[in-house]
C-alpha positions as CSV (number, residue, x, y, z in Angstrom):
1,M,0.2,-0.2,0.2
2,I,1.1,3.6,-0.9
3,T,0.6,5.8,2.3
4,K,-0.2,9.6,2.2
5,E,3.2,10.2,3.7
6,M,5.1,7.7,1.3
7,F,3.6,9.8,-1.6
8,F,3.6,13.4,-0.3
9,R,6.9,13.1,1.5
10,Q,9.4,12.0,-1.2
11,A,12.3,14.0,0.6
12,D,14.7,13.3,-2.3
13,K,12.3,15.0,-5.0
14,Q,11.2,18.0,-6.5
15,F,8.1,18.6,-8.2
16,F,6.3,21.8,-9.9
17,F,6.0,23.7,-6.3
18,E,6.9,23.2,-3.0
19,D,4.1,25.1,-1.1
20,P,0.8,25.8,-2.9
21,H,-0.2,27.9,-0.2
22,A,2.7,30.1,-0.1
23,L,2.2,30.4,-4.1
24,A,-1.4,31.4,-3.4
25,E,-0.3,34.4,-1.7
26,Y,2.1,35.3,-4.7
27,A,-1.4,34.9,-6.8
28,R,-3.5,37.0,-4.5
29,H,-1.0,39.6,-4.5
30,N,-0.5,39.9,-8.2
31,F,-3.5,38.4,-9.8
32,P,-6.8,39.0,-7.8
33,D,-9.1,38.9,-10.7
34,E,-7.6,35.6,-11.9
35,C,-7.8,34.0,-8.3
36,D,-11.6,34.7,-8.5
37,E,-12.1,33.2,-11.7
38,A,-10.2,30.0,-10.6
39,I,-12.2,29.9,-7.5
40,Q,-15.6,30.4,-9.7
41,N,-14.3,27.4,-11.8
42,A,-13.9,25.4,-8.9
43,D,-17.1,26.1,-7.5
44,D,-18.5,25.0,-10.7
45,V,-16.4,21.7,-10.7
46,A,-17.4,21.1,-7.1
47,A,-21.1,21.5,-8.0
48,Q,-20.5,19.1,-11.0
49,R,-21.1,21.6,-13.6
50,F,-18.7,21.4,-16.4
51,Q,-17.5,24.0,-19.4
52,F,-14.3,23.8,-21.1
53,N,-13.3,27.1,-20.5
54,L,-9.2,27.3,-19.7
55,R,-6.9,28.7,-21.9
56,W,-5.3,25.8,-23.5
57,D,-8.6,23.5,-23.5
58,M,-8.3,22.3,-27.0
59,E,-12.0,22.2,-27.5
60,R,-13.7,24.7,-25.8
61,T,-17.3,24.8,-24.8
62,W,-19.6,27.6,-24.1
63,E,-22.5,25.8,-22.5
64,Y,-22.3,24.0,-18.9
65,I,-23.5,20.5,-18.8
66,E,-24.5,19.9,-15.1
67,F,-25.1,16.3,-13.2
68,E,-27.3,16.4,-10.2
69,D,-26.5,12.8,-9.0
70,D,-23.7,10.7,-10.3
71,I,-21.4,12.0,-13.0
72,D,-22.1,10.2,-16.3
73,W,-18.2,10.3,-17.4
74,L,-19.2,8.9,-21.1
75,Y,-21.9,11.1,-21.5
76,Q,-21.7,13.1,-24.8
77,P,-24.2,15.9,-25.0
78,G,-24.2,16.6,-28.8
79,N,-22.9,15.0,-31.9
80,D,-19.2,16.0,-31.1
81,P,-17.2,13.3,-29.3
82,E,-14.7,16.1,-28.4
83,W,-16.9,17.0,-25.5
84,V,-16.3,13.3,-23.7
85,Y,-12.6,13.5,-24.8
86,A,-12.1,16.8,-23.0
87,F,-14.2,15.6,-20.0
88,N,-12.1,12.6,-19.5
89,R,-8.9,14.6,-19.3
90,M,-9.9,16.3,-16.1
91,A,-7.9,19.6,-16.6
92,F,-10.7,21.0,-14.0
93,W,-9.5,18.9,-11.3
94,V,-6.5,21.3,-11.4
95,C,-9.2,24.2,-11.0
96,L,-10.0,22.4,-7.7
97,G,-6.6,22.5,-6.4
98,K,-5.7,25.9,-7.4
99,A,-8.9,26.8,-5.4
100,Y,-8.1,24.6,-2.3
101,A,-4.5,26.4,-2.1
102,L,-6.2,29.9,-2.3
103,T,-9.0,29.4,0.2
104,R,-8.2,26.0,2.0
105,D,-11.7,25.5,2.0
106,E,-12.1,21.4,2.5
107,K,-15.1,21.2,-0.2
108,Y,-12.7,21.3,-3.1
109,A,-10.4,18.5,-1.8
110,Q,-13.8,16.6,-0.8
111,A,-15.1,17.0,-4.6
112,F,-12.0,15.7,-5.8
113,V,-11.8,12.7,-3.8
114,K,-15.3,11.9,-4.7
115,Q,-15.0,12.5,-8.4
116,L,-12.0,10.4,-8.5
117,R,-13.3,7.6,-6.7
118,H,-16.3,7.6,-8.9
119,W,-14.2,7.9,-12.0
120,V,-11.8,5.0,-10.8
121,N,-14.6,2.7,-9.7
122,T,-16.8,3.2,-13.0
123,V,-14.9,3.6,-15.9
124,R,-13.0,1.0,-17.4
125,Q,-10.4,0.2,-20.0
126,T,-13.0,-1.1,-22.3
127,D,-14.7,2.5,-22.5
128,E,-12.7,3.5,-25.4
129,K,-13.8,6.7,-25.4
130,A,-12.2,7.4,-22.0
131,W,-9.1,5.4,-22.8
132,R,-7.8,6.6,-25.9
133,S,-3.9,7.0,-25.4
134,I,-4.1,10.9,-25.5
135,E,-6.5,11.3,-23.0
136,V,-4.4,8.6,-20.5
137,G,-1.6,10.9,-21.1
138,L,-3.2,14.2,-20.2
139,R,-5.0,12.7,-17.2
140,L,-1.8,11.7,-15.8
141,D,-0.5,15.3,-16.3
142,Y,-3.7,16.8,-14.8
143,W,-4.2,14.2,-11.9
144,L,-0.4,14.1,-10.8
145,K,-0.6,18.3,-11.0
146,A,-4.0,18.4,-8.9
147,V,-3.2,15.8,-6.3
148,R,-0.3,18.0,-4.9
149,Y,-2.6,20.9,-4.2
150,F,-4.4,18.7,-1.6
151,A,-1.1,17.3,0.4
152,S,-2.3,18.8,3.6
153,S,-6.0,18.0,3.4
154,P,-7.4,15.2,5.9
155,A,-9.9,14.1,2.8
156,L,-6.7,12.5,1.4
157,T,-6.7,9.4,3.6
158,D,-4.2,6.5,2.9
159,E,-6.8,4.5,1.3
160,V,-7.5,7.6,-1.0
161,V,-4.0,7.9,-1.7
162,D,-3.3,4.3,-2.7
163,L,-6.6,4.1,-4.8
164,F,-4.9,7.3,-6.8
165,C,-1.4,5.5,-7.0
166,K,-3.2,2.2,-8.3
167,S,-4.9,4.2,-11.0
168,I,-1.7,6.0,-12.1
169,E,0.2,2.8,-11.9
170,E,-2.9,1.4,-14.4
171,H,-2.6,4.2,-16.8
172,A,1.3,4.0,-16.8
173,E,1.0,0.2,-17.6
174,F,-1.7,1.3,-20.4
175,L,0.8,3.5,-22.0
176,M,3.8,1.0,-21.9
177,G,1.8,-1.0,-24.2
178,V,1.0,1.7,-26.5
179,W,4.0,2.1,-28.6
180,N,3.8,2.2,-32.8
181,P,4.6,4.4,-35.7
182,Y,1.0,6.6,-35.1
183,N,2.5,7.7,-31.9
184,L,5.7,8.3,-33.3
185,I,4.6,10.8,-35.8
186,S,1.5,12.2,-34.0
187,N,1.3,14.5,-31.3
188,W,-0.7,12.0,-29.3
189,G,2.4,10.2,-28.8
190,V,3.9,13.3,-27.0
191,L,1.0,13.9,-25.0
192,A,0.8,10.4,-24.0
193,N,4.5,9.7,-23.2
194,H,4.7,13.0,-21.4
195,G,2.1,11.7,-19.0
196,L,4.0,8.3,-18.6
197,F,7.4,10.5,-17.6
198,M,5.4,12.3,-14.9
199,A,4.0,9.1,-13.4
200,G,7.6,7.6,-13.3
201,V,8.8,10.5,-11.6
202,M,5.9,11.6,-9.3
203,L,5.2,8.0,-8.3
204,P,7.3,6.7,-5.0
205,K,10.8,5.6,-6.4
206,S,10.6,1.8,-7.6
207,E,12.1,-0.2,-10.4
208,R,8.9,-0.1,-12.3
209,A,8.6,3.8,-11.8
210,D,12.2,4.0,-13.0
211,A,11.4,2.2,-16.3
212,Y,8.3,4.5,-16.9
213,V,10.8,7.1,-17.1
214,A,13.6,5.9,-19.1
215,E,10.8,4.6,-21.7
216,A,8.9,7.7,-21.8
217,A,12.4,9.7,-22.4
218,R,13.6,7.1,-25.1
219,R,10.4,7.6,-26.7
220,L,9.8,11.6,-26.3
221,S,13.2,11.7,-28.0
222,L,12.5,10.0,-30.8
223,E,9.0,11.8,-31.1
224,M,10.8,15.2,-30.9
225,Q,13.2,14.0,-33.7
226,M,10.6,13.0,-35.9
227,Q,7.8,15.4,-35.2
228,V,9.7,18.9,-34.7
229,Y,11.3,20.2,-38.1
230,R,15.1,21.5,-37.7
231,D,13.8,25.0,-37.6
232,G,11.8,24.3,-34.4
233,T,8.3,24.0,-35.9
234,H,5.7,21.3,-34.8
235,W,5.3,19.4,-38.8
236,E,1.5,19.3,-38.1
237,Q,1.6,23.2,-39.4
238,S,-1.1,24.1,-36.2
239,P,0.1,26.5,-33.6
240,M,-2.2,25.1,-31.0
241,Y,-0.6,21.8,-31.3
242,H,2.8,22.9,-31.5
243,N,1.9,24.6,-28.2
244,E,0.3,21.5,-26.8
245,V,3.4,19.6,-27.6
246,L,5.7,22.2,-26.4
247,M,3.9,22.3,-23.2
248,C,4.4,18.4,-22.5
249,Y,8.3,19.0,-23.0
250,L,8.4,21.7,-20.7
251,D,6.7,20.0,-18.0
252,V,9.3,17.1,-18.7
253,L,12.4,19.3,-18.6
254,T,11.1,21.0,-15.5
255,L,10.9,17.8,-13.5
256,A,14.2,16.0,-14.9
257,K,16.2,19.4,-14.2
258,R,15.0,19.6,-10.5
259,N,15.4,15.6,-10.0
260,H,18.7,15.6,-12.0
261,I,17.3,12.9,-14.6
262,P,19.4,12.8,-17.8
263,L,17.6,13.3,-21.1
264,P,18.7,12.7,-24.6
265,E,20.2,15.8,-25.6
266,N,17.8,16.8,-28.4
267,I,14.8,17.3,-26.1
268,E,16.3,20.4,-24.4
269,R,17.6,21.9,-27.6
270,Q,14.6,21.2,-29.7
271,A,11.9,22.3,-26.9
272,R,14.1,25.7,-26.8
273,D,13.8,26.1,-30.8
274,M,10.0,25.4,-30.5
275,C,9.9,28.4,-27.8
276,H,11.5,30.6,-30.2
277,F,9.3,29.5,-33.0
278,G,6.6,30.7,-30.8
279,L,8.2,34.0,-30.2
280,Y,8.2,34.8,-33.7
281,S,5.3,33.3,-34.8
282,A,3.0,35.0,-32.3
283,K,1.1,38.2,-33.3
284,P,2.1,41.4,-31.6
285,D,-0.7,41.0,-29.2
286,H,1.3,37.6,-28.5
287,H,-1.5,35.6,-29.7
288,E,-1.3,32.5,-31.7
289,I,-2.4,33.1,-35.3
290,S,-5.5,30.8,-36.4
291,M,-3.6,28.6,-38.8
292,G,-4.6,25.0,-39.2
293,D,-6.9,23.6,-36.2
294,S,-5.5,26.7,-33.9
295,D,-7.5,29.1,-31.5
296,N,-6.6,32.7,-30.7
297,V,-4.9,32.2,-27.6
298,D,-2.4,34.2,-25.8
299,Q,0.9,32.0,-25.7
300,R,3.2,34.2,-23.4
301,D,2.6,31.6,-20.5
302,L,4.8,29.0,-22.5
303,L,7.4,31.7,-23.3
304,T,7.4,32.6,-19.7
305,R,8.1,29.0,-18.5
306,G,10.9,28.6,-21.4
307,A,12.5,31.6,-20.5
308,A,13.0,30.8,-16.8
309,L,13.9,26.9,-17.9
310,F,16.4,27.9,-20.2
311,S,17.5,31.4,-18.6
312,D,16.9,33.1,-21.9
313,G,16.3,36.8,-21.9
314,V,15.2,36.9,-25.6
315,L,12.2,34.7,-24.6
316,K,11.3,36.9,-21.7
317,S,11.1,40.0,-23.8
318,R,8.3,38.4,-25.5
319,A,6.6,36.9,-22.5
320,Y,5.1,38.1,-19.1
321,D,6.7,40.9,-17.1
322,K,6.3,38.6,-14.5
323,P,5.1,34.7,-13.9
324,D,1.3,34.9,-14.6
325,F,-1.5,33.2,-13.2
326,D,-1.3,30.1,-15.2
327,S,2.5,29.5,-15.7
328,M,3.3,30.4,-11.8
329,W,1.9,26.9,-10.8
330,D,3.9,24.9,-12.8
331,M,6.9,27.1,-12.2
332,G,6.7,27.0,-8.9
333,E,9.3,28.9,-6.4
334,I,12.1,28.0,-8.0
335,G,11.0,29.1,-11.4
336,I,9.4,32.5,-10.1
337,E,12.9,33.4,-8.7
338,T,14.6,32.4,-11.7
339,Y,12.6,34.5,-13.9
340,Q,12.6,37.5,-11.6
341,N,16.4,37.5,-11.7
342,L,16.4,37.3,-15.7
343,A,17.2,40.3,-17.6
344,A,15.3,40.5,-21.0
345,S,16.8,41.4,-24.0
346,L,14.6,41.8,-27.6
347,P,15.2,39.5,-30.3
348,P,17.9,40.3,-32.8
349,E,15.8,40.6,-35.6
350,T,12.3,41.4,-36.4
351,D,11.7,39.2,-39.5
352,K,12.2,35.3,-39.4
353,A,12.0,32.6,-42.3
354,F,11.5,28.9,-40.9
355,P,12.5,27.2,-44.1
356,D,11.6,23.8,-43.1
357,S,7.9,24.5,-42.3
358,N,8.0,27.3,-44.8
359,N,6.7,29.9,-42.6
360,Y,7.6,33.5,-43.0
361,Y,7.1,36.1,-40.6
362,F,7.8,39.9,-40.9
363,R,7.1,43.0,-38.7
364,N,8.4,46.4,-38.5
365,S,9.1,46.4,-34.7
366,W,8.5,44.5,-31.3
367,A,5.9,47.1,-30.2
368,E,2.2,45.8,-29.6
369,S,1.1,48.1,-32.3
370,A,3.4,46.8,-34.8
371,T,2.7,45.7,-38.2
372,F,2.8,41.6,-38.5
373,L,2.7,39.8,-41.6
374,H,3.0,35.7,-42.1
375,F,3.0,33.9,-45.4
376,H,3.0,30.0,-45.5
377,C,4.1,28.0,-48.4
378,G,4.6,24.7,-46.5
379,T,3.2,21.1,-46.1
380,L,-0.4,20.5,-45.3
381,G,0.5,19.3,-41.8
382,A,-1.8,16.2,-41.2
383,G,-5.4,15.9,-39.9
384,H,-5.0,19.4,-38.4
385,G,-4.2,21.2,-41.6
386,H,-6.1,23.3,-43.8
387,S,-5.9,24.5,-47.4
388,D,-3.7,27.3,-46.8
389,K,-0.7,27.0,-49.3
390,L,-0.1,30.9,-50.1
391,H,-2.1,32.1,-47.2
392,I,-1.3,35.5,-45.6
393,D,-2.1,37.0,-42.4
394,L,-1.8,40.6,-41.7
395,F,-2.0,42.3,-38.1
396,S,-1.5,45.8,-37.2
397,Q,-2.2,48.6,-34.2
398,G,-3.3,45.6,-32.0
399,E,-6.1,44.2,-34.6
400,D,-6.6,41.4,-37.1
401,I,-6.8,42.7,-40.9
402,L,-6.2,39.6,-42.9
403,V,-7.1,36.4,-40.9
404,D,-7.5,32.5,-41.4
405,A,-10.9,32.0,-41.0
406,G,-10.1,29.3,-38.0
407,R,-11.7,25.7,-37.2
408,Y,-15.0,25.9,-35.2
409,T,-15.4,22.2,-35.3
410,Y,-14.1,18.6,-35.8
411,V,-17.5,17.1,-36.5
412,F,-17.3,16.2,-40.2
413,G,-19.9,18.1,-42.3
414,E,-20.5,21.2,-43.8
415,D,-18.9,23.2,-41.0
416,R,-16.0,21.4,-41.0
417,I,-15.3,21.6,-44.8
418,R,-16.3,25.1,-44.8
419,Y,-13.3,26.1,-42.5
420,K,-10.8,23.9,-44.0
421,E,-11.2,24.7,-47.5
422,T,-9.5,26.6,-49.8
423,R,-12.1,29.5,-49.9
424,A,-11.8,30.0,-45.9
425,H,-8.2,31.1,-46.6
426,N,-6.2,34.1,-48.4
427,V,-5.3,32.1,-51.1
428,L,-5.7,31.5,-54.9
429,M,-8.3,29.1,-56.6
430,A,-7.8,28.3,-60.3
431,D,-10.7,26.8,-62.6
432,E,-13.2,26.4,-59.1
433,K,-11.2,23.8,-57.8
434,D,-10.1,23.3,-54.0
435,F,-6.3,22.1,-54.0
436,Y,-7.0,19.6,-50.8
437,I,-10.5,17.8,-50.8
438,C,-11.8,16.6,-47.4
439,K,-12.5,13.0,-47.5
440,D,-13.5,13.6,-43.5
441,S,-12.6,15.7,-40.8
442,W,-9.1,14.7,-40.9
443,E,-8.0,13.1,-44.4
444,C,-7.7,15.0,-47.5
445,S,-6.9,14.0,-50.8
446,D,-5.3,15.6,-54.0
447,L,-2.2,16.5,-51.8
448,T,0.3,18.9,-53.5
449,R,3.5,20.3,-52.8
450,G,4.9,23.8,-52.0
451,V,8.0,24.9,-54.2
452,N,10.0,27.9,-55.1
453,Q,10.3,29.3,-51.4
454,K,12.0,32.5,-51.2
455,F,13.1,34.9,-48.4
456,F,14.6,38.3,-47.8
457,S,14.6,40.9,-45.2
458,N,16.4,44.1,-44.0
459,N,15.1,47.1,-42.0
460,R,13.3,48.5,-44.6
461,Y,11.7,45.7,-46.8
462,G,10.5,42.1,-46.7
463,Y,10.2,39.6,-49.0
464,A,8.7,36.2,-49.7
465,E,7.7,34.1,-52.5
466,G,6.5,30.5,-53.0
467,G,4.4,28.4,-55.3
468,H,2.5,25.1,-55.5
469,L,1.6,22.4,-57.9
470,A,-1.9,21.8,-57.1
471,Y,-3.0,22.7,-60.8
472,Y,0.0,21.1,-62.5
473,D,-2.1,18.5,-64.0
474,A,-4.4,21.5,-65.5
475,G,-1.3,23.2,-66.9
476,I,-1.2,25.9,-64.3
477,F,1.7,26.9,-61.9
478,V,0.8,29.1,-59.3
479,N,2.9,31.5,-57.7
480,R,2.8,34.2,-55.0
481,R,5.4,37.1,-54.0
482,V,4.9,39.0,-50.8
483,I,6.6,42.3,-50.9
484,Y,6.4,44.2,-47.5
485,L,7.9,48.0,-47.7
486,K,8.2,48.9,-43.9
487,P,6.0,49.8,-42.2
488,D,3.0,50.1,-43.9
489,I,2.6,48.9,-47.5
490,I,2.3,45.5,-48.7
491,I,2.2,44.2,-52.4
492,L,0.9,40.7,-53.3
493,A,2.0,39.8,-56.7
494,D,0.3,36.5,-58.1
495,E,1.6,34.7,-60.8
496,L,-0.4,32.4,-63.1
497,Y,1.9,30.4,-65.4
498,A,-0.9,28.6,-67.8
499,K,-1.1,26.7,-70.9
500,G,-4.8,27.6,-72.4
501,S,-7.4,29.7,-70.8
502,H,-8.5,29.3,-67.2
503,S,-10.3,31.2,-64.4
504,Y,-9.0,32.5,-61.2
505,H,-10.2,33.6,-57.7
506,Q,-8.5,35.3,-55.0
507,F,-10.1,35.2,-51.3
508,F,-9.3,37.9,-48.4
509,H,-10.8,37.3,-44.9
510,F,-10.9,40.5,-43.2
511,G,-11.3,40.6,-39.2
512,S,-14.5,41.6,-37.3
513,A,-13.7,44.5,-35.6
514,G,-13.9,46.8,-38.7
515,A,-16.3,47.8,-41.4
516,L,-15.4,46.6,-45.1
517,T,-16.5,48.9,-47.7
518,G,-15.8,49.9,-51.5
519,G,-16.3,48.1,-55.1
520,G,-14.5,47.8,-58.4
521,N,-10.8,47.9,-57.5
522,R,-10.7,49.8,-54.4
523,Y,-11.6,48.6,-50.7
524,T,-11.2,50.3,-47.5
525,Y,-11.3,48.2,-44.2
526,K,-11.8,50.8,-41.1
527,S,-12.0,50.4,-37.4
528,D,-11.2,52.4,-34.3
529,R,-7.6,51.2,-34.3
530,V,-6.6,51.0,-38.2
531,T,-7.7,51.8,-41.6
532,A,-6.5,49.5,-44.3
533,E,-6.5,50.8,-48.5
534,M,-6.5,47.9,-50.7
535,L,-6.2,48.2,-54.7
536,L,-6.6,45.6,-57.1
537,L,-4.6,45.9,-60.2
538,T,-5.3,43.0,-62.3
539,E,-6.8,43.4,-65.8
540,G,-10.3,42.8,-66.1
541,I,-10.8,41.8,-62.6
542,A,-14.4,41.6,-61.0
543,S,-14.6,41.7,-57.1
544,A,-17.1,41.8,-54.5
545,I,-17.8,42.0,-50.7
546,G,-19.5,39.0,-49.3
547,K,-20.6,37.9,-45.7
548,S,-18.1,35.2,-44.0
549,T,-17.7,33.7,-40.4
550,I,-14.4,33.5,-38.4
551,S,-13.7,31.2,-35.6
552,R,-11.5,32.5,-32.7
553,H,-12.3,29.7,-30.5
554,Y,-13.7,25.9,-30.9
555,N,-17.4,25.9,-31.0
556,Q,-17.5,29.7,-31.3
557,E,-17.9,31.9,-34.8
558,E,-18.9,35.4,-35.7
559,P,-19.6,37.3,-38.5
560,S,-17.0,38.6,-40.8
561,S,-16.7,40.1,-44.4
562,K,-14.3,38.9,-47.3
563,I,-13.6,40.0,-50.7
564,T,-13.8,37.6,-53.6
565,T,-12.0,38.2,-56.9
566,T,-12.6,36.7,-60.3
567,F,-10.7,37.0,-63.5
568,H,-9.7,35.1,-66.7
569,G,-6.6,34.9,-68.5
570,K,-4.9,32.8,-71.2
571,G,-1.3,32.0,-70.7
572,F,0.6,33.8,-68.2
573,V,-1.5,36.1,-66.0
574,G,-0.1,38.5,-63.2
575,A,-2.2,39.9,-60.4
576,F,-1.1,42.8,-58.3
577,T,-2.8,43.7,-55.0
578,V,-1.4,46.7,-53.1
579,L,-2.5,47.2,-49.4
580,A,-1.7,50.4,-47.1
581,L,-2.1,50.7,-43.7
582,S,-2.5,54.1,-41.5
583,D,-4.0,55.1,-38.4
584,P,-7.8,56.3,-38.7
585,G,-8.0,60.1,-38.6
586,A,-4.5,60.0,-40.4
587,E,-5.5,58.4,-43.7
588,R,-3.4,59.1,-46.7
589,K,-4.2,58.7,-50.2
590,L,-3.1,55.3,-52.0
591,R,-2.1,55.8,-55.6
592,V,-0.8,53.0,-57.8
593,E,0.0,53.4,-61.7
594,K,1.5,50.5,-63.9
595,L,4.6,51.3,-65.5
596,P,5.9,50.2,-69.0
597,V,9.1,48.7,-68.6
598,T,12.1,48.9,-71.5
599,S,15.3,47.6,-72.3
600,T,18.2,49.7,-71.4
601,F,20.2,48.2,-74.1
602,K,17.7,46.8,-76.8
603,G,15.2,49.9,-76.7
604,I,12.0,47.8,-76.4
605,T,9.2,47.6,-74.3
606,F,9.0,44.2,-72.3
607,S,5.7,42.4,-72.3
608,D,3.6,42.3,-69.1
609,S,4.5,38.2,-69.0
610,Q,8.3,39.5,-68.9
611,I,8.6,42.3,-66.5
612,Q,5.8,44.4,-64.9
613,A,6.6,47.7,-62.7
614,L,4.1,49.9,-60.4
615,N,4.7,53.2,-59.2
616,I,3.0,53.5,-55.5
617,F,2.3,56.8,-53.8
618,Y,1.3,57.0,-50.3
619,G,1.3,60.1,-48.7
620,E,4.7,61.3,-49.0
621,A,6.2,58.1,-49.9
622,H,6.7,56.8,-53.5
623,Y,8.2,53.8,-54.3
624,T,9.0,51.8,-57.8
625,V,8.7,48.2,-57.8
626,V,9.9,46.0,-60.4
627,V,8.7,42.2,-60.7
628,A,10.6,40.1,-63.5
629,H,8.3,37.2,-64.4
630,E,10.7,35.6,-66.6
631,E,14.5,36.1,-67.4
632,F,15.1,39.1,-69.5
633,A,19.0,39.9,-69.7
634,T,20.1,38.5,-73.0
635,P,22.7,39.0,-74.0
636,T,23.5,41.7,-71.3
637,D,20.6,43.9,-70.2
638,T,18.9,46.0,-67.6
639,F,15.5,47.5,-67.2
640,N,14.3,50.9,-67.3
641,A,10.8,51.6,-65.2
642,D,10.0,55.3,-65.1
643,G,13.7,56.3,-65.3
644,C,14.9,53.5,-62.6
645,I,17.3,51.6,-63.9
646,G,18.2,48.0,-62.6
647,F,18.8,44.4,-62.5
648,G,17.1,41.7,-60.7
649,N,14.2,39.5,-60.3
650,C,12.4,41.9,-57.6
651,V,13.9,45.4,-57.2
652,V,12.5,48.1,-55.1
653,F,13.6,51.9,-55.5
654,D,12.9,54.3,-52.9
655,R,11.8,57.5,-55.0
656,T,11.2,59.4,-52.1
657,A,14.9,59.1,-51.2
658,G,15.9,59.8,-54.8
659,E,16.9,56.3,-55.8
660,T,16.7,55.7,-59.6
661,E,19.8,53.4,-59.9
662,I,20.0,49.6,-58.5
663,G,17.6,50.3,-55.8
664,T,17.3,47.2,-53.2
665,V,17.5,43.7,-54.9
666,L,14.8,41.6,-53.0
667,L,15.5,38.8,-55.2
668,W,18.2,38.1,-57.9
């Protein structure tokens, strides 16, 4: 029998915190509102009223489900099984623990014990919805964290602790028997095996507990090598699942460091890389973008933990000033002190290419009011990926301007397809065909490849480029160039290299905070924070504003607006879109004109399929931008666009500064 003293008095071990009541004093002093919210959540759980509303709940709900009598742990209130999956992860038991630390009210410990007894006595391994390996791993995480808060409670008798530990051992043994190629490549493997690692560390020392630790560390190392690209991005191309995986590795590293458990070298190195991906991929408001199956979540708690764990001042510069209510419990007294003594330093660059996942990020500063631009030309990313090749996100002055529509639901049907399909993203479509076809909620057909990825940045400009082969069989190569003239002008140069005649669409989904007006080739998005002017410069283009929706969180959607363009062409077609940003009340007139481009040496005018150029006037700013769609220098040549002479594939001339020779070459 494992007694209460044996479990809680492991003098040779350190876990996430030493004294939850001391941490509660820190929380009450620094986060009174969050304390009240935690207590309210715990009151609901004690009353058997359940809602999944925590920051990292993967599938949030917005209505309470209440059990008046015994809890039915396998109850599914609608057609979405994610509810019963989340229910059997028990993140809400950690809420009971925090409330107990804050109040010392025994009702929270008693609720924990009552619900623990009932679950252990009624739910069996044959109940598959409760015993998927992902739920087993997350249950180990939340149970082991929750129980530590109740160490001083008389409700946790020797009998209860022994029941708890026997169930932990049952969970661990279940996971010891689950190891296959799916777990090696899926986030499920990490979420499961980090729970196995925690069980081995936090159970009283034994030969079998040591085996849990060793096997979990071996698996987690292999999973990290398989799932996380060299650039630090999780391969599933969904920031939310990147962060869920990162959270697991932060737990493992915390326990390993504090208990002097050696881990394979790659775990710490790659976890730190994952943190740095989060640093660059977060919007200026610190939220992850709604890419793939992701919600609009503030991810600073993870950067806060990472900064303390790795003594990384760059991570701290994009994290909280002090450990927040969510991260402080997992950092404990040791982590909080480390963080408070750590000096913050801004990242060395504002723009970043992640060449393995093919995600590219630009911003004009690290201020929360900064302009942020993201371009994606990478893999689908398995079941959580969407039809988002060549998608862009745009954020400025604390607000989403161009957005990914989000995810909304995992239940296969019209809504799941609507949020995953091509039309839900800021991309191009040819001949009315989606470039991924949803077969069900997770599998797609017609997979394609992203190609031709390029990146350049300096303190004045940013450039990214990429194409894909989705329409190769139809004789079309789709390519997009993203040109950022810092701080406030963005140019999209879409290139359709085709045989024969085809029809095309562009889609632009706007944030919900502002109003979208306009028509023809000029549109304006305006809110209290930001104004964005958009000009469409494609010959024969038609466009219209339409109704759309965006989902910032699972099971939640809100109305928004979109622009859909339509144009046709035979052979090569170049489509330019220019966006310019300003503060409301300080708008400047955006004017763009197409320019003829001539050969400096041969005296000919290049065709639009060879080179195109734009003069862009925005307030006092004046730029000439030249884009070559083909090679043009034979035998020797330079171009001339409105007196600007240069050479290169994409060149910008700052005419306000008097540039007319060479310019800045963004792509040779």
